[in-house]
C-alpha positions in Angstrom: -33.8 -218.6 -13.8 -34.7 -216.5 -10.8 -31.2 -215.2 -10.6 -31.2 -214.3 -14.3 -34.5 -212.4 -13.9 -33.1 -210.6 -10.8 -29.9 -209.7 -12.8 -31.9 -208.5 -15.8 -34.0 -206.3 -13.5 -30.8 -204.3 -12.8 -31.1 -203.1 -16.5 -34.2 -201.2 -15.5 -31.9 -198.9 -13.5 -28.6 -199.2 -15.4 -30.0 -198.3 -18.9 -31.7 -195.0 -17.7 -28.4 -194.1 -15.9 -26.5 -194.8 -19.2 -29.0 -192.7 -21.2 -28.6 -189.8 -18.7 -24.8 -190.0 -19.0 -25.1 -189.9 -22.8 -27.4 -187.0 -22.6 -24.8 -185.1 -20.6 -22.5 -185.5 -23.6 -25.1 -184.4 -26.1 -26.1 -187.8 -27.4 -29.7 -188.7 -27.5 -30.9 -191.8 -29.3 -34.2 -193.7 -29.3 -34.7 -195.9 -26.2 -34.6 -199.1 -28.4 -31.1 -198.2 -29.7 -29.8 -197.5 -26.3 -31.2 -200.8 -24.9 -29.8 -202.8 -27.8 -26.4 -201.2 -27.7 -26.1 -201.4 -23.9 -26.9 -205.1 -24.0 -24.7 -205.9 -27.0 -21.8 -204.0 -25.5 -22.3 -205.9 -22.2 -21.4 -209.1 -24.0 -18.0 -207.7 -24.6 -17.3 -207.7 -20.8 -16.5 -211.4 -21.0 -13.6 -210.7 -23.3 -10.1 -210.3 -21.7 -9.4 -206.6 -21.1 -12.0 -204.2 -19.9 -11.8 -201.9 -23.0 -13.9 -204.0 -25.4 -17.2 -202.8 -23.9 -16.2 -199.2 -24.5 -14.9 -199.9 -28.0 -18.1 -201.7 -29.0 -20.3 -199.0 -27.6 -18.3 -196.4 -29.5 -18.5 -198.3 -32.7 -22.3 -199.0 -32.4 -23.1 -195.3 -31.7 -20.7 -194.1 -34.4 -22.7 -196.1 -36.9 -25.7 -194.2 -35.8 -24.1 -190.9 -36.2 -22.9 -190.1 -32.7 -19.4 -189.0 -31.8 -17.4 -192.1 -30.8 -15.2 -189.8 -28.6 -18.2 -188.6 -26.6 -19.5 -192.2 -26.3 -16.1 -193.4 -25.1 -15.8 -190.6 -22.6 -19.4 -191.3 -21.3 -18.4 -195.0 -21.0 -15.3 -194.1 -19.0 -17.4 -191.9 -16.7 -19.9 -194.7 -16.3 -17.0 -197.1 -15.4 -15.7 -194.6 -12.8 -19.2 -194.2 -11.4 -19.6 -197.9 -11.0 -16.2 -198.1 -9.3 -17.2 -195.4 -6.8 -20.6 -197.1 -6.2 -18.8 -200.4 -5.6 -16.2 -198.9 -3.3 -18.9 -197.1 -1.3 -20.9 -200.3 -0.9 -17.8 -202.2 0.0 -16.9 -199.6 2.6 -20.4 -199.7 4.1 -20.4 -203.5 4.3 -17.0 -203.6 6.0 -18.3 -201.2 8.7 -20.8 -203.8 9.6 -18.6 -206.8 8.8 -15.0 -205.8 9.4 -13.9 -209.5 9.2 -14.4 -209.5 5.4 -12.2 -206.4 4.8 -9.5 -206.9 2.2 -7.8 -203.7 3.3 -5.3 -204.0 6.1 -6.1 -200.3 6.7 -9.7 -199.3 6.0 -8.7 -195.7 5.9 -6.8 -196.5 2.7 -10.1 -197.7 1.1 -11.8 -194.5 2.2 -9.0 -192.5 0.6 -9.4 -194.5 -2.6 -13.2 -193.9 -2.6 -12.8 -190.1 -1.9 -10.1 -189.8 -4.6 -12.2 -191.2 -7.3 -15.2 -189.2 -6.2 -13.2 -186.0 -6.4 -11.8 -187.0 -9.8 -15.4 -187.4 -11.0 -16.2 -183.8 -10.2 -16.9 -182.5 -13.7 -14.5 -179.5 -13.4 -11.6 -181.7 -12.3 -12.5 -184.5 -14.8 -12.8 -182.0 -17.7 -9.4 -180.4 -16.8 -7.8 -183.8 -16.7 -9.2 -184.9 -20.0 -8.2 -181.6 -21.7 -4.6 -182.1 -20.3 -4.6 -185.7 -21.6 -5.7 -184.5 -25.1 -3.0 -181.9 -25.2 -0.3 -184.4 -24.1 -1.5 -186.9 -26.8 -1.4 -184.1 -29.4 -5.0 -184.8 -30.3 -6.8 -182.6 -32.8 -10.2 -183.3 -31.4 -11.7 -181.1 -28.7 -12.6 -183.0 -25.5 -16.4 -183.2 -25.3 -17.1 -181.4 -22.0 -20.3 -182.1 -20.2 -22.7 -179.7 -18.4 -23.5 -182.4 -15.8 -23.3 -181.2 -12.2 -21.9 -182.9 -9.2 -25.4 -183.6 -7.8 -26.2 -185.5 -11.0 -23.0 -187.6 -10.6 -24.0 -188.4 -7.0 -27.4 -189.5 -8.2 -25.8 -191.8 -10.8 -23.6 -193.3 -8.1 -26.6 -194.0 -5.9 -28.5 -195.6 -8.8 -25.4 -197.7 -9.8 -25.1 -198.8 -6.2 -28.7 -200.2 -6.5 -27.7 -202.0 -9.7 -24.8 -203.6 -7.8 -27.0 -204.6 -4.9 -29.4 -206.2 -7.5 -26.4 -208.1 -9.1 -25.3 -209.2 -5.6 -28.8 -210.6 -4.9 -28.6 -212.5 -8.2 -25.3 -214.0 -7.3 -26.5 -214.8 -3.8 -29.5 -216.6 -5.3 -27.2 -218.7 -7.5 -24.9 -219.6 -4.6 -27.9 -220.4 -2.3 -29.4 -222.6 -5.0 -26.0 -224.3 -5.7 -25.5 -224.9 -2.0 -28.9 -226.4 -1.6 -28.4 -228.8 -4.6 -24.9 -229.7 -3.3 -26.5 -230.7 0.1 -29.2 -232.7 -1.6 -26.7 -234.5 -3.8 -24.5 -235.3 -0.9 -27.4 -236.6 1.2 -28.6 -238.8 -1.8 -25.1 -240.3 -2.2 -24.8 -241.0 1.6 -28.1 -242.8 1.5 -27.0 -245.1 -1.3 
């Protein structure tokens, strides 16, 4: 229960970040709608394939009159922001605990982190999306954002906090499981 409460407290940070990303794409909905859609679309994360959360968000917002393309783009941006936050946290942790590094060459991890961060720069991201739309012969115009790089760095920092909160929730579950396993094994050895 405590781990569940800890995990849910991450929503207090994640939902405002999501609303801010949406605002950057010109979508403003009532807070209740955003909370409901964010939580409903999070359920889709358990389905195989990472696209279902994005698809469900797009469908929910489209039913409320928002551009599904803008919502899908905002979802992709959020996913990249979470990836950068996770890579940054991982890099920081491996500095203090190099024994847990999955990278044979930590510099490769840093290059990966920097590459995604550069790609998230709105000017570069917008150019890439326009190029992708032209290649796909899409009639729609890519919904560019007026968000600046400082805002993206703020989102990354906030999503890093969400990831730390999620990590604490998992740690709480594992610590509880370890404690109950020790209790069960001591009871079985007594009998």
